[in-house]
C-alpha positions, 0 to 999 in steps of 0.5 A: 119906797120912792113910789110909796112916798109919792103915793102918800102925797108926800114930796111937795112943798108944805109948811105943816111940819117944823122939819118940812124944809129939810124933809123936802130937800132930802127927798129931792136928793134921794129922788134925784139919786134914784133917777140916776140909776133907774134903768126902766125908761117909763119909771125914770120919766115918771120920777123925773116929772115928779122931781120937776113938780117937787122942785117947782112947788117951792119956787114961789114960797122961796122967792123972797130973800128977806122971808127966806132969811127968816127960815132955818138953814134947812131951806138951802137943801131945796136950793141945791135941788133947784140948782141941780135942776136948773143946770140939767134943764136950763130952767130959767124959772128957777133962777129967781128963787135960787138968787133969793136963797143966795141973798138970804145966806148973806142976811143970815146972822153970824156969831162973833166967830163967824159961825152962821146961826141955824135959825133967825126966827122972827117970832122968837129971835132970842130962842135960837140966837147964837145957836149954830147946828151941825144940822144946818151944814147938811143944807148950807155947805152943799148949796154954798159949793154948788152955787159957786160951781154953777154960777161963778162968773155969772153974778156981778156981786160974786166978790161980795159972797164970802159965804160961798165956795168950797173955802167958805163951806169948809170954814163953817164946817171947821168952826163947828168941828173945832167946837163940837168934837169930843174925845170919842170922835163924835160931835155934839149937836151944835153949840151956843156962842153965848154959852147959855145952852148945853149940848148932848150927842146928836142922833145924826152926825158923827165925826169921821168914818172911824167914829161912826164905825166904832159907835156901831161896833159898840152897839153890837158889843153891848146890845147884840145888834148894829144900830145908831142910837138916839143918843149915840154914845149910850147904846142900850141905856134906859129909854134910849132907842135905835133911830131909823133915819140916823141909821139909814144916813150912816149906812149911806155915808159909810158905803158912799165913802167906801165907793168913792174912795174917801175911806182909804184904809183897807181894814177900815173899809171892811169894817165900814161895809160890815157895819153898814150892812148890819145897820141896814139889816136891822132897819129892814127888820125893825122899821120897814113894813109892807101894807096889803096894797104893796106900799112900804112904810118906815117907822122909828124916825125921831121927831124934831130935836132942838138945842133951844130951851133949858133942859137939852139933855139925855132925857130930852133926846130919849123922850122925843116921839118917833114918826111913821113915814117921816120924809127924813126917814123914808128918804134916808132909807132910799139913799141907804138902799141905793148904796146897798144895791151898788155895793152888792 
C-alpha cells in the first residue's frame, strides 16, 4: 500500500481537501513506521527519500505562525513529522516551520475551561467557535510532548509554553475525556463549550481498550462480523456502515497496545488480538482491491464530518459519503498492516 499511495502522486502538501493536513500527517507517520521495519535497503532508501520530500513540501506553507493558527489543529501532525525528521537528520531547514507551529499553538483560542478550539476559521469564526474535538488531540498531544522532549532547554521562551509537555497534553485529553465520556466507555466526537451544539458517537475514537473491544464484539454479535461502524454504538442499524479508516485505526491501537504492554490483563489482551484480527480480515475482504498493474486501493473511508451546524445527529453521520483511496484510510491501513505483521 505504501508504493501504491506514492504511485498515485499522494503524500505531498496540498490544500485540495479539507482534511489535507491530517491526511498528510498520518501518511508521514505511516511511512515513518514502515521505513523502521523495512529490511530491503533499496526500498528503505526510496521511502526515506520520499518521506524527506513529503515533510519538506510543508515547510513553506507552515512557516508563518499567524497563518498556521488559522488552520485546524490537524496541522500539528505534520509538526510531529517535522520534529522527528529534524531530530533524525539534524535538518536545520525544518526549524523555522517547527517554531512557527509551536507559536501557533500559543495563538490558538481556548475555552473558559482551558480546552483548545479545534479550528479558529477566519473565514467563519462563529462556525467553529468554542468547539473542542477529539480529532485535534491526535495531532496536538504528540506534537506537544515531542516538541518538549526534543527542544526542552533550547528555547528561551520555554517557560511561557504552558501548552507543551506531557502534563499539558494530559490536561487537554482529560478535559475532553471528562466531558465526552459516555456510560458505555465510548467518547462522543467533541463538545461545544457554549452548549450550542449536540454530539453523537464519532467514528474514530473510543474510550479505552475494553470499550473498543466491546464495540467490536457487539458488531460480531449483532451483524455476524467484526467492524467499527460509522456510528459506533449502533452496528447494523438503518444506513449505518462499517467505516474503513476507523476499523484500521482500531486494529492499530489494539495491537499496538498489546505489543507495548499497555493492555495488561491477559483476558483483555486475548480479546483485543481476536477483535483486531477479525476487524482487519473484514477490511481486507470488503475494502481492499488490487488493480491489473498491481497497485492496491482502499475504499470505505468516510469523508469529513464536522460538529458545526444545527443537525449533527445520526442521520448526518450515516449520510457522509465514502472516499476511495483517502490518505487517512490508506495510511491507517498501512499502520494496521504493520501491527498485524508484528503480531504474527
